[in-house]
N, C-alpha and C positions, 0 to 999 in steps of 0.2 A: 567198191573201198577202193581206199587212195595205196599206190605203190609204197615199195617200200623207198625206192626215187625221190617220189615227191615227200613223203615224210623228212625223208636229208635235207629236201630242200627247204621245207618249210622251218626245219631248223637250223637253217645256217647262219641266221645271226646268233650272236651270243645273248646270253642272259644281260649283257652289259648294256650291248646297242640295244635291248627291248625296253631298257628302264630308260637310254640318255634320251632314247628317241618322242618318246611323249615330253620332257622334261625342255628338250628344246624345241619342238612347237609351241609349248607353253614361253618362252623366252622369248623367240621367233616373233608368236604375239604381239608381248609385251613393248618388243623392242621397235615393231614395225608402225606399232602408235606413238610410244613414247620417244622412239628416236625419228618424230616430223613435228612430233610439239612445237613450242613458239618458243625459241631462247631465254634466257635469262635477262632481266630489265637493264638496261644499264643507267646507272646513277649520276646525280646530277657532275661530279665529278672524274668519269668519264672525260679522253682529248677530244680537242676544240674539231677533230675531223673527223671523228665519230659520231654514230645517230646515239641521242640518249634518251629513253623513253622517262626518265623523269626531270628533263626539258621539255622534251614533249608535250607532256603530261598538263604542266605550269602553264606552260601558251597556252593551251586549251584551257584551262580555267580562267585564263581572262580573258578567255575568247567568251568562253561561254557564260561568264558572269552570272544573274543568277539564276542561269540552268534554265530559265523560261522555254517553253516552245517556240520556235520560227518560222512559222510557214513561210515562203511566198508572199510576199506583198503586207507585211504585219511590220510593226513598229520594233517588234522584239527582232522580226530579220535586220531590220535597217542598223539596230545597236549592236549585230553580232560583225556586221561587214564592214561600218567601221569600224571594231576592234581587230577584225582579220585585215585592213590596209594600215591600222598602224601599228600592225605584229611587223610588214610587211616592211615600213619603212620604220622601224628599228632597225632591220637588216642591214639597211642601206640603201634597199633597192625602193623604186619610182613607180609604185602599179596605179592603176588606173582601174575605175568602174567605165563597165561599156552597158548602156542602157539601152536595149531594146524589150521592141514589141513581137512577141515570139510566139507560134504555133506548134504543135507537137501535132502529133498522130491526133488523140483527141482531147489537147486540152491548149490552152492560150492563156499566159500573162505578160505580165512587164517584167523582166529578168535585171538585174543587176550583177555581170559578173563582174569577178579582179582577178586580174590579170597584169602579173609581172613578168619579168625576167631574168636571170642570169646569165649575164653577157658572158660570151666566148669569144674565141677567135674568129669565126664565119657566123653569119647567121642562119648562112642553108641550112638546109635539113638538120632544122633541131629536136632538140627532144621535147611533147608537152609532159608535164606531171599536172595529175588534173582530179578535185574530189571535188564534192560536193558542199554548202554548208549550209543548206535551208534543212528546217527539219519537216516532217510532221505534225500537224496540232495538236497529237497528245503525247506527245514527249521532246527533252531537249538534245535529243541527237547524239548525243555522246561517242556511241560510236556508230551510229547512222547518220551520217558522215564525218562527223569533226574531228575522229579517229582522222581522217586519211587528211583532215584542213591542218592538224596537228604535225603528222607524221613529216606532210612536204613543207610544211615552213621549219623545221628544224633539221629535216634532210638539206635543203637552200641553205639552212646556217653553216651545217658542215660541208656544203661545196664550197661557199663562201671565205673559209676559212684555210682551205687547200690553194693548193693549184690551182689557176688558170687553166678553164678548160676549153677545149678545141672545136664547139659549137657552142654554139647560144640553149638556153635549155629554159623551155615557157611553165610559168608558175598558173596554173587557170583553177578558180575558187570559184566554182559556176553557181549559181542560183537556180532554183523551179525544180531541180532533179526528179523531186518527190512529187511534183504534177504529172510527169512526163516527160522527163532528159529536158526539161527547156531552154537548160543555160548551153549542156549540147548543141540541138539544134542555132541557137543562137550564133555562137561562137564558132564554128564551121563557115559562117559567109564573114569573119572577121578578115581583115586583108590578112595578119597574122596566122592565122591558118594555113595558106598556099606554104608557108615557108616551114613544116612540120612535117618530121619522116616517120618520126615515132612514140607511142603515147603508153604509157604508163599509166593507168587509171588504179585507186583504191573505194573501195566500198566494205562492207560489213550490213552481216545479218543476226544480229546477237551483241551482246558484251567481251566474249571471249575468243578463244583457240585458237588454233594455226594460221598465219595467212596464207589461203591457201592460192594456189594459182589455177582460175573457172575459166577464163577463156586467152584465147589467142587470134586466129582466124589463119582462111584459106590460106594455104602455102607457108608452115609455120616449120618450118625445119631448123630453119638458119635463126630465128629466135627462141625456138626450145634450147639448138649448142648455146646460143649465146647466155641462156639463162644459166641453164646448165654445168658452164665455169664459171661465174660471175658470183651467182647465188653462194652466200656463207650456208642458211637455210633451208633448202627449198623446200617446198610443202604440195601436192597437189599432183596431177598428172592428167597426162593426152585426157583421160577416162573422164575428170572434172568439165573441159570443155565438150567431149560429147554426149554426157548427159547436158550440160546447158545451153546447149544451144536443141537440145528436144523439148525443153522449158517454155513457159509465155512468159519468163522474166527479164525485163529488160535493163542494164544498165547504161551510164551514159558511153559506156565504151562501145558499145552496140553502135548508137549515133558515129563516134570516130570512123569502127570500123566498116560500117557502111559507106560510109566518105574517103574509104583506101588506105586510113590508117592501119599499120602494121606497131604491134604492141601486145601489152600486156595488161591481164585484169585479176586484179587479188581484191579479197575477200575473206572473212572468218565469218563462222556459220553456228557456234555452240552460242548459248545464249539465247536463244531465237526467243523461250519467253519475254525474253525481256525490249524484243526488237519491236521498237514503235510505242511504246509504253513511256510512263510518267521514268519506269526502271535504269529507260538506256540514258545515263545517267554517269556523273562523272564517280560515282561510289560503286558500280557493279564495271565499269569498264578496266579490264586488267591491264596493267601496262605492259607486259608478256606480249598479248599482240600488239601492242602497238610498236612495243620494239621490233616485233616481227615485218612487217607492216613497215616501219621506217629502214628497218634494213634490207628491206629488197630493194628498195626507191634508193635511195642513196649509191648501192652497188649497181644499179639498172642505168643510175644518172652518168656514172661516171663511163660504164662502159660504152653504151651510145652515145653519148657526147665524145669519146677520146676515139669509136670506132673510126677504122682512117676513110669504109665507106657506108654511103648506109645498108644494114641488115639487108639483105632482096631476101625475096620470095622464093625457097628450091625446092617445091612440094612440102605435103603435108610430115608429121614426122608422130610415133610414137613416143612417147618418153612415161618416166616415173622418179618420184622422189625416193627416194632411199634414205635410212638411216646412215648417220655416218655423213651430211650433208653431200650428196653424189644423187645426183639427176643422170644417169643415163640414157639413150635412148635410140633408135634408128629409124629410118626411111620406111614412108609406110608400107611402101614395096615389097619390101624385106619379110612384109607377114605370110604371105603365102612361100618363101621359100623355109621362114622357118615351120612353119607349118609343117609342109611337106617331112621336114628334115625329122622332125615330134612324129611326126606320125611313121615315116620309114624307121624310126631307130624303135619306138612302140612293138611296131612289126617284125622288126626284127628280134627284139628280145623276146615276144613270143615265141615264134617260130624255135629260137633256140631252147628254149625252158618244154618246148613239146617234142622237140628234135631230142632233147637230153631223158623224156619219157616223166617229165616231171609235173606236165599236165596237159589234159586233153582239151582239143579247141572246142570245143559242145561245152565242155565246163565255164571254157571260159564266155562266149556268148551267152551263157546264163549266168555269170555273175556281174557281166555287163548291162543285161538287162534288170535286173535284179539289186544292183547299186543304182541306175538311173529311177527305175520303180520307190525306190528306198529315198531318193530325195526328193520322187513327187506327193509321196506322202510326208515326208517333214514337212513340204510347204503345206499341205493341206492340213497337218496339223496344229501349224502358227497360224493357220487361217479361223481352226475351231477355236484354240487357245484366246487368239487375241479378240470373237466376240463374245467368247464366252465371261474374260475380266472385262470387254466393256458393259458388258450388260450386268454386271453386277457391282461398276461404278467406280473399276478401278482409272477409267480414262474418261473424264468429264471433258476433257479440252485437248487439244493437239497434244500440247508438253504438261506436267504436273512436277509439283515438283519430286514425286521418288518414279522417276522418269528412270532412273540410274538402275534402280530393282527393277521397271520391266522389263531393259536392256536383261541385264543378267539373268530375268527369268527364259526370258525368249532365247538366250543365247546357249541356255544349256538344258534348253527343248532336244537341238543336236545330238550333241552322248546321250541324252536320253533314248531316244529313238532309233540310230544309226549305234552306238555301239550294241546289241540286243541283236541287229538288222545282220552284222557286220560277221559276229559270230556265225548266224545263221549260214549265210551267204558263205563262210569259208568251211562248215564245216561239210555242206553241203556239195563244194565247187572245187576246195581248198585254197589252201592261201595261196597259191602263183598266182592262180585264177582271180583271186581276190585283190591279191595286187595288182595286177593286171589292168583289171576290170574298174578298180578304185580313180583311175587316169582318165578313166572315157568320157567324163561330166567334164572336165579340162580342156581333151578335145572338142568335146562340144560347145563349151566356150571359146575357145581360138575359132574355131571355124566362124560361129556365126559370129563373130567379131569384123572377124577377115573378111566377112561377107556385105556385113551387114554396119560396125560400129570399126571401125579401121583403130581409134584410140582405144579402144578396151581390150586390144589384142594381146598384151602383156598379161593380162589375167589366166587368162590361161596359158599363151605361150612359157611365159619364166616359170611355172612349174612343173608344167611337161618335160621340158628342155633338163628340170634340175633332176631328175628322175631318168629318162631312156637314155640320157647321156654316158653317165656312169655306169647305167646296167650292164651297155657295152662291154665294158672294160671285167664286172662281177656280174657276169646276169643270173646267179642264181642267189644271193646277196638281196631276194626278193622285197622282205621285210625295209632293205635299211635304204634301198634305191624308193619304193613307194613313198618311206619316208621323208627322204630329198624332198620331194613333190608336196609334199604337206609343209614342211617346214617352211619351204619357199611360198608356198600360197599363205601359209602364217602370217607371214610379212605385209603381203599385199593383201589379205583382205582385210585382215583384225581392223584395221583402219576405216574402213564401210562398213562392216556388222555391227561395230559400237558405235559408227557417225551416223548411219538412216535415218535413227531417232531425233538426231539432233536437225536433220536436214529434213525430213519430212512431218517430221512430231510422230504420233503413235501410230501414223498409219507405216510408217516406217520399218516400227517392227517384227513387218511381216517378212522381211526381207533379211533380216539378221540368223534367222536358222538355214535360210537357205545359202547364204553366205558364210555361214561360218563349217555346215553342212559339205561345201564341196571342198572349203580346204580341210574338215577334218577326215574325209573316207579315204585316204592317201593313208593316214594313220592307224586303220582299224585292224590290218595283217598285226602290229604289233599290241595294239589295245587287248585283239581278241586271243592274243597266242595262248593267253590261259583260261580253261573253264572259270574258274573263282576270279581273277582278277576280272574278264568282262562281266561277270554277275555280280560284281560290287561295284564296276564303276557304274553299270546303270540303274544299279541301288540309289545309290548314292545322288546320280543325276535328277531322279526321278522325287528323291527325297527335296535337293534341292530348287526344282522345278515349284513342286506343293510349298515350301518354306519359304521362297518368293514370294510368291504370288498375293499368300496369306500377310507378307509383311506387305505390297504393293496395295492389299486392299484394305490393310490397318492403317498404316498412316494417313495421314490428310497431305488432299492433292494439291493445295494451296501453303504458301506460306508466305513471309513479307517476298523473298525473292524471286518467288513465280508468285504471278498473280489472276487471279480469275478476270478473265476481259470482257469487259461488258461499256457499250454506249448509252446513252440516253440521248432521243432524241425528238425535239418536239414537232412535229408534221401541223401544217395548216392546208386540208386541201382546195380550201376555200368554201366549203362548207359546214368545216369544225376546226378543233385540234386535237391534238390527244400524241399522248405521251408516247412513244414506243422505247423497248428495250430490247435491241439490238446484240444479244451475247454470244464470245463467241466460248462461250461452257455451259455446263451445265448446270442453274441456279438455285440457289437453296428453297429450302418453299417456305422457310419464315420468310424471307427476301418476298419473293413473289408476294406473300396474303400482303407482308408490310406494304410495299410499293403500288399496291392493287392491280394487279396483274390480271387479266385476262390467263383462259387457258390454249392451250398453243399458241402455232403463228396462222400471221395472216402476211399478205401483201404490203407493202408499204405505201407502194404507186400506184396509179391506175395500170402505166405497163408491163407493172410487173416487178421492178427491178429491184430482185430485193425481200426478203421478209422480216418482219421482229412481231415481237411481243405488244399485243397491243398492252395499253398500260391506263392511267385517268383520265379524266380531260385537262383538258392546261391551255393558259392565255390565248385569245388570236392571233395573227399575224396577217399584217395588211400584206395581199397578195401585190406583186410584180405586177407594172405596167408593162403591155405589152401593146406594140401599133404592127400590123401588119399589112402588106399590099405586094403587089404584082404589077410588075411591068415590061415589059418588051422589050428587047436589048435589039442592036442594029443587026441586022440579018433577022432578027421573027423570032428569036430565041427570049422564051416564059422563062424570067427571071425572079422570085421571092425576097421581098426583102423585112426582116422581121426584127422591132429591135427592143432589146427588154429592158426595164431599169428596178432597180430594186426601191422603192417608197422608206425602208429605213434603211437604207445605208448598206444592206449588206454587201461580204469583202466577195462574194461570186456569185457567180451569173451560170446556173445552168440551163443547155438548151436539148430535150430532148425530142433525138428522131427517129420515126422508123425510117427501114429496114426500104420499105419503098421512094425516097432521099436517096439522091447519090452523094458520096461525101465528096469527089473528089473536084467537084467544083464549090466549094463551099467556100467563102471567106468572111472572117469573125475581122470588122473592123477595119475591113478591108488586104487580110491574110491570109494567105491558103494554111490548108492542111499539110503538114510534111507526115508525108504515106500514111494519108489515111487509109482505114481500115475501107476493102473494096466487094462488096455483099450487095445483095437484094434481095434477100429472106423479107416477107413484110413484119413475121414475127421477130424478127431482129431487131433492137432500139440499141445506138448509140447514144450517149450522153456527153456529151459538147463544155467544159467546165472552161472556164474562164476568169480570171483574176482581173478584176480590175476598179479602179476609184474612179472611173467617171461617170459627174454627175449625170448626164445625159442615158449612158445604160451601154447596152453591147450592140452592135449594130450585127444581123446575122443578114448572109448570102448565101440562096442557092440557088439548084434549078429549081422551077416550080414544078410541083406534082402533076402527072396526065390525070388523075382522081382526087377525088374529094379525103383530104387526110388531115389529120389533127397529131398536132405537136404538143410538145409539154413544156411548161418554163419553169424553174424555184431560181432562186435564192436562198444563201444556207451563209450563214452566221457561227460563229465557234460559239458555244456555249450554250446553255437555257434563260429564259426567266428567270427573275429571279424571283418569281413565286414559287419557281419549285428546286426553289433548296433544300426541301424536306425530302425529294425523292431521289434528288444528288448524293447527299447524306447519305440517305439511307445504303446507295453503291455505293459508296465510299466505304462503307463500312464491310464490304465482301467481294469489292473489288476496284478495277481499274480503267480510264480511256484506252485505245486503244488505235492506231491510223489516224485519221482522220478526228476521232473524241467524239464528244460532247456535241452539239450541234440544231440547230435551229433553221424550219424551214419552211418553206411560203411557196404554192407553188398554184399553178393558172393553165388552163388548156388553153391550146391556139388552134381553133378550126382553120383551114385553109382551103380554100376551095380552087380548082381549076381556071386560069384565064381562059373568058370565054373567045 
């Protein structure tokens, strides 16, 4: 039984505080999300030295024209490029188009970069503003990356309207990013690259959302400090960079960083269901996101250009954008010190409560273990709920039209489970033990981040310190002190709890309850103080879970703004041609029947490069013409030459190479691959994409295999044969293409024998 002293401690917070803390928690969560959103879009009458999203949108509309997709090598790509050049000339600049045949890791093309200079007093230590103007074959690329192009153009106009800059600012609108960062690879070989000290790159993965600082580089402390000082509406944190560099995703900034430039990479990530689809268009582009992009670029351009010296690398930093336009930070080396301060403060608080007779140490240990187990149970519950809702049809694609309802459903799982769990822990161990134990997950987050992901340390350290520092002054106010940790955690965790779905699709829902739960735990002492309050909250949360799940199941998963993504492929393997359907969503039964689709999936290619649903027979396509030979280089080193030519004039040639053939010595029309993958797994194949209009085809040269090997080649053209219009129209009624879009492919095997 709890002692009278313990009871007094539990009641040391007033009823007003018990009511205020949950309200502050909700307000902090809302403020954490709303306070770092994109700012309002400025109109066409904004001052000439300021960024205007309205003016940028007008420029983007002129550049995109009829909003046709414009992948590298297409006529539409050339038209967009000409309009970018015209916009630059309209600003009084003298742009150049730099053409180079270049290769990335697994792709090659002739790219046409557009380069212009905003002159400053000195050409040295210049700033590069970079965005790409090419799009994927399926969409017009208004967000990815037309918005970046328009933001840089409008920022350049504002720079020219202001006082002269101390340094040059280079504007790069590069080509071939969607193929594999080819424009960036080409630019680092230009003479101007040697003059550049810093870079700001703009990207997008969707059509809306705040412009987040997603990437910097090693030694980012000085850059982060500069950004925190000059950005009016900062968004993002060092956590984004920590997460981003664990992912396989790359942007042009990857190339610049690898070549030694320091800088910042910005992108937004909401509206991902429209990413790389026909709906990545002007109608869906959020002007506020464009304003956010442009505000970042303009502020940083002036700051970098007028800095007295290049911003030097001085170690890594932890930083986080907070509501109110501030972005505090500290050196990574401080993490261990702050963690020690938090731990000592937590232990001192617990010891003082124990000495006062309000808490027994075994109760604290038990409460800590039970709190962690409650979070583990919450993770398990989210996995079960996700599997159940997916099985029932609520998640037929990564992103769906009722995604917001699903996020809300998974969000309220946290109070549904943790409120009754907190009530049970509080009754068994005491409110004081529950309050201190609720901080243990924050300690674990801070410890894990300090050891393995330093840029994420603020997620544990700031809420922990928000509780233990005030607790040293008023240790008996356990509910209030723990509640302060919850309020701080709500500001930091709410954007990620709500945004994990936008970032990862329905798989991100698994993280939502855990993130919400870690923030909610320190609030439990206030929520479960009364039996009736705890019971009402738990019942309300579970009722909300059930209602939201039913709504998610009843609403249509797709609508005009969130499309079903389905590509059609016409594949001729040399023995016959067939239509394949490659969906990124569950297909309606009616469509499968009307399109004549088979049951199940089968590999698209002999090497197993993806799978799709077989459809009806298709018109035959002529196979590429291949010539292959081996020869001895000086010194007796055996090399192989393979030339592939498209009979039908397809714009893309692909060579598929087994893992037994090394890529480090491979040349495409004499050009080496940039940073090719290094592996020797025979089961792992590489596809080398080449965009070429050379009527003689593409020449691949590589080290001849030591044993017999079979390579494959295919050509790819956008769209399908006219005879397949009926199935395309059937698809258009239920979905739209994505990424590389609909395409026709003809392939042929290439047997290679080792040279005797």
